[in-house]
Each structure stands twice: as structure tokens, then as C-alpha cells.
N, C-alpha and C positions, 0 to 999 in steps of 0.2 A: 983326797980332795980338800981344797982349802976354801971352803965356803961356810960362812956362819950367818944364819938368818938374824935379822934385827927384831927387837921388841917381842911381840907375841906371834911371830911367824914360825912356821914349821916346814922343813924340807922333807918331802915324801918320795918314796919309790913305789910306783903302782905294782901290785902283785897280779900276775896273770890269772885270769879265770879259767874255768874248765873249757877244753876244746871240744868236748862231746856232751850230749845231753844224757839224762839218766837212761833213756831208751837206746843209747848207742849211736845216735845221729851225730856226725861230725859237723861242727859249725865252722864255716869258712871265716877267714880274718875279716872280710868285708862286711859280714853280718854280725860280728861280735860287738857288744857294747863295751865301753871302757869300764874297767873294773872300778868299784867303789871301795876297794880294800887296798891298804898300802902299809908299808913299813916306814917308820920314822927314821930318817937318816941323820938329821941335825935339828936342834931347836934353838930359838933365840933365848936371851936372858929373861924375858918377861916384860910386862908393862909396869909403868910407875903410876901410882895413884896421886891424888891431889896433894898429899903430904910429902911426896918424893920417895915413898917406900916402894921398893921393887917387889912385885908379886911374881914368883916363879911359875912356870907352866906345869900342868898336871901330867904331860906326856914327856917321855925321854927317848933318846935314841934306842932303836931296837924294838920299840912297841909296835904291835900290829893294830891298826885303827881302821874304822869305817868313816867315810867322809861323804859329803853331798855330791850328787852327780855332776853339777856344774860349778863346783867350788874350785878356787885356786887359779894359779897361772902356770901354764906349762913352760918349762925352761929346759935347755940342753946344757949340761955341765959335764965336761970331760967326755963328750960323746954319748952320754947317758940321758935319756928322757926322764926328767924329774918334775915334781909339782911343788910349788910354794903356796901355802895357804895360811890363814890365820887360825889360831887354836880354836876359836869359836866355830869354825866350819867343820871341826872334827865332831862326829856324832857320838863316838865312844871307842873305848879300847877293848880289843878282843883278848880275853884271858886265855893263857896257854894251858 
């Protein structure tokens, strides 16, 4: 893929949630909520401050992150549904 986000933007791939509950009930696709967990695909170079110094992002490609439910913009790149959002919309990185 030849896509590079600008400034403090991050490109994410949503990770699928569980299809069943703990009790074994299968949840149909129409009743599922969109997952709030994703994998970072690409990151921008970071923002510039008032003095022109570039501040790098805290996340990197391959990180698993949690983000807000209504955050970002959904896009389709190379036939894959992805999400572009600002780094500030990321709630945290999930440690492996």
C-alpha cells in the first residue's frame, strides 16, 4: 500500500471483536458494534510546534490501540476498510 498519513494522523485497521458472548450466544453481524480496538498500519511524521520543531508521534506501525467509538474517518484503500484519525483520538496502546 502506498499511503502515508500527514501530520499527526494515524491509519488504523479495525480488529474484529468476538462473535460469541461468554455464555456461548452467537452475535449476528447486524447486532455487533464496531470494534474500538485496532492495529496501526501507518503514521504521519508528527506536528510542528510554534518554533518549527517536529514532534514525533507516540505510536508506531504494528501497535495495538484503543480509540474512541465515533473517532476518525472511514476510508477504503486497496479494497480494505481502514480508519484515519488523529493521534489525540487514540486512548491508549495495548501492551503485548
